[in-house]
C-alpha positions in Angstrom: -0.4 0.0 0.1 1.7 3.2 -1.4 2.0 6.0 1.9 1.1 9.9 0.8 2.1 12.9 2.8 -0.5 14.8 3.9 -0.2 18.7 2.6 0.5 20.1 6.1 3.2 17.1 6.6 5.0 18.0 3.2 5.8 21.8 4.1 7.0 20.4 7.5 9.3 17.9 5.8 10.2 20.8 3.2 10.7 23.2 6.5 12.9 20.9 7.8 14.7 20.5 4.6 15.4 24.4 3.9 16.9 24.5 7.9 19.2 21.8 6.8 20.5 23.3 4.0 24.0 23.7 5.3 25.0 20.6 5.9 26.1 18.2 2.9 23.7 15.9 2.0 25.4 12.1 3.1 24.5 10.0 -0.3 25.1 5.9 0.3 25.5 4.7 -3.5 24.6 1.5 -3.7 25.5 -1.2 -6.4 25.7 -5.0 -6.8 28.6 -4.8 -8.8 27.4 -6.5 -12.1 28.7 -3.5 -14.4 30.9 -4.8 -17.1 34.3 -3.0 -15.6 35.2 -2.0 -19.0 32.7 0.8 -18.9 32.1 1.3 -15.4 35.4 0.4 -13.4 34.1 0.9 -10.2 30.3 0.4 -10.9 28.1 2.9 -11.2 28.4 3.8 -7.7 31.9 4.6 -8.2 31.5 6.7 -11.0 28.4 8.6 -9.5 30.9 9.2 -6.4 33.5 10.4 -8.3 30.9 13.2 -9.7 29.3 14.0 -6.4 33.0 14.6 -4.7 33.5 17.5 -7.4 30.1 19.2 -5.8 30.1 21.0 -2.9 27.2 20.1 -0.6 27.3 16.5 -0.8 29.3 13.4 1.8 29.4 10.1 -0.1 29.7 6.5 0.9 29.5 3.5 -1.3 28.2 -0.2 -0.4 27.3 -3.3 -2.3 25.6 -6.5 -2.2 28.6 -8.3 -0.6 29.3 -5.8 2.7 27.7 -6.7 5.5 23.8 -6.7 6.2 23.8 -6.5 2.1 25.5 -2.9 2.8 22.4 -1.9 4.2 22.6 -2.0 7.8 20.8 0.3 10.2 24.1 1.9 11.1 24.3 2.7 7.2 20.9 4.0 6.8 21.1 6.1 9.9 23.6 7.7 8.0 22.5 8.3 4.8 19.9 11.2 3.6 19.3 9.5 0.5 20.1 5.8 -0.6 21.3 5.5 -4.5 20.3 2.3 -6.0 21.3 0.6 -8.7 20.6 -3.1 -9.4 20.4 -5.7 -12.3 21.2 -9.3 -11.7 21.0 -9.8 -8.2 17.8 -8.2 -7.7 16.7 -11.8 -5.9 19.8 -12.0 -3.9 18.5 -8.7 -1.7 17.8 -10.4 1.8 14.7 -9.2 2.5 15.4 -8.1 6.1 17.7 -5.6 3.9 14.7 -4.8 2.1 12.3 -3.7 5.0 15.2 -1.9 6.4 15.2 0.1 4.2 11.3 0.4 3.7 11.6 1.5 7.5 14.0 4.4 6.9 12.4 5.8 4.0 8.6 5.6 5.3 9.3 6.3 9.2 12.6 8.2 8.7 12.5 10.4 6.3 15.4 9.0 4.0 15.6 9.5 0.1 15.5 7.0 -2.6 17.0 7.2 -5.7 16.9 4.4 -8.1 18.4 4.1 -11.1 17.3 2.2 -14.7 17.2 -1.5 -14.0 16.3 -1.0 -10.7 12.2 -0.4 -11.7 12.4 -4.5 -10.5 14.8 -4.4 -7.1 12.8 -5.3 -3.9 13.0 -2.2 -2.7 11.5 -0.1 -5.0 8.9 -2.7 -5.8 8.1 -2.7 -1.7 8.1 0.8 -1.4 5.7 1.5 -4.6 3.3 -1.7 -3.8 4.0 -2.4 -7.4 5.3 -5.0 -10.1 7.7 -2.0 -11.7 7.6 -3.8 -15.2 7.6 -2.6 -18.1 5.7 -3.9 -21.3 9.5 -4.6 -23.1 13.1 -4.0 -23.0 15.2 -4.8 -25.1 18.9 -3.3 -25.9 19.1 -1.7 -29.2 22.0 0.7 -28.8 19.8 3.4 -30.7 20.1 7.3 -29.1 17.1 7.9 -26.9 16.3 11.9 -27.1 15.3 13.8 -23.4 13.2 16.1 -22.8 12.9 18.3 -19.9 8.8 18.1 -19.5 8.8 20.3 -16.0 11.4 22.9 -16.2 10.5 25.0 -13.5 11.1 21.6 -11.1 14.2 21.6 -9.1 15.5 18.2 -10.3 15.9 19.7 -13.8 17.6 22.5 -12.9 20.5 23.1 -15.4 18.8 20.3 -17.3 18.1 21.0 -21.0 17.1 18.6 -24.1 19.8 15.8 -24.8 20.2 13.0 -26.6 21.9 9.7 -24.9 23.7 8.4 -28.0 23.3 4.5 -27.1 20.9 2.6 -25.1 18.4 0.2 -23.9 14.7 1.1 -24.8 12.2 0.7 -22.0 8.3 0.5 -23.6 5.4 1.8 -21.7 3.2 1.0 -19.9 5.4 1.0 -16.6 3.6 -0.3 -14.0 3.8 1.8 -10.9 1.3 4.0 -8.9 0.8 7.3 -10.5 3.9 10.0 -9.5 3.7 13.2 -8.5 5.3 14.3 -11.2 6.9 13.5 -14.3 10.3 15.6 -14.7 11.7 14.2 -17.8 10.2 12.1 -21.1 12.5 10.2 -23.4 11.3 9.3 -27.5 13.3 6.6 -30.0 13.3 6.1 -33.5 10.8 3.8 -32.9 7.9 6.1 -32.0 8.0 5.1 -28.4 7.5 7.7 -25.8 8.1 6.4 -22.0 8.5 8.6 -18.7 12.4 9.2 -17.9 12.1 10.7 -14.6 9.3 10.5 -12.0 8.8 11.3 -8.4 6.8 10.0 -5.6 6.7 10.8 -1.8 6.2 7.5 0.5 5.4 8.2 4.2 8.4 10.6 5.2 10.3 9.6 2.1 10.9 10.8 -1.6 11.5 8.8 -4.0 12.8 9.0 -7.3 13.2 6.7 -10.7 15.3 7.5 -13.4 15.2 5.5 -16.2 18.2 6.1 -18.2 21.2 4.1 -17.7 21.9 0.7 -19.4 25.1 -0.5 -17.6 26.4 -1.1 -20.9 27.0 2.0 -22.0 28.8 4.8 -20.2 26.2 6.7 -19.3 26.8 8.2 -15.9 29.4 9.7 -17.6 27.3 12.2 -19.4 27.5 15.7 -17.7 23.7 15.8 -18.2 23.4 12.5 -16.7 25.0 13.4 -13.4 23.7 16.8 -12.9 20.4 14.9 -13.1 21.5 12.4 -10.3 22.4 15.0 -8.3 19.1 17.2 -8.6 17.6 13.9 -7.6 19.5 13.6 -4.6 18.9 17.2 -3.5 15.6 16.6 -3.9 15.5 13.2 -2.0 17.0 14.8 0.4 14.3 16.8 1.1 16.3 20.1 0.7 14.7 21.4 -2.9 10.9 21.4 -3.0 8.9 21.7 -6.8 7.0 24.6 -6.9 3.1 23.6 -6.6 1.0 24.0 -10.3 4.1 23.0 -12.2 3.3 23.7 -15.5 4.0 20.6 -18.4 6.1 21.6 -21.4 5.2 20.1 -24.3 8.4 19.3 -26.2 9.6 16.7 -28.6 7.2 14.2 -30.9 4.3 12.3 -29.8 3.9 8.7 -29.2 3.8 6.8 -32.6 4.2 3.2 -31.2 2.8 1.5 -28.4 3.5 -1.4 -26.3 6.2 -3.9 -26.5 9.1 -2.8 -28.9 8.7 -4.9 -32.3 11.8 -4.9 -34.7 11.1 -3.8 -38.4 13.0 -5.0 -41.0 15.2 -2.0 -42.3 
């Protein structure tokens, strides 16, 4: 069951976030470390940590499935304002006790959770959203994807303009999750599909962001735009930024001309 925050509590959380602005955001970057080493020598978590260390206002730590308590002990989570999660091949290996700790820290203690790419199938995301997290298809076409900023006034979009990911994996709608509070970015493909790329929710006292792009076979998280997106998402998930009310959607990019699972067409 998804737990949403009443408006008055949301305001209180924002106030607490603004009060903490002078303190660094404590970020725990978690990865199962199955990423190809020729692309990500230290995993996606390491690539993002390299970036966060160059940006004022962040304090980082990394963790992996092989660590004690799967890298997410209560002590580790107590020292994190936001948990950034990349999982791919080992979703089932994450212990249920670890998932329970993450859910408790998000819902009851206000920790933020940022899920990357294939983490749509991660146990923590599915538990937090009470959803399957499934897309209708996943195909590594290696095609370019055009990313459109459709909520430019949202703090997660700060400093971002429309951009292109040269090669990536297509995910196709529908995406089986609850209706998000905001869809900040959308993507379009040569196939005619259009997908939601950055989605947000409030779950209990915490905030959750899902970023769809980031297939581990391509150096996507070395792109300046994706690093900016990740940093903005962490700031928002930590409660350090707040979205204005009644955000105006920007109509950008072509409408979808294809829907449902991806089907390869003959050239």
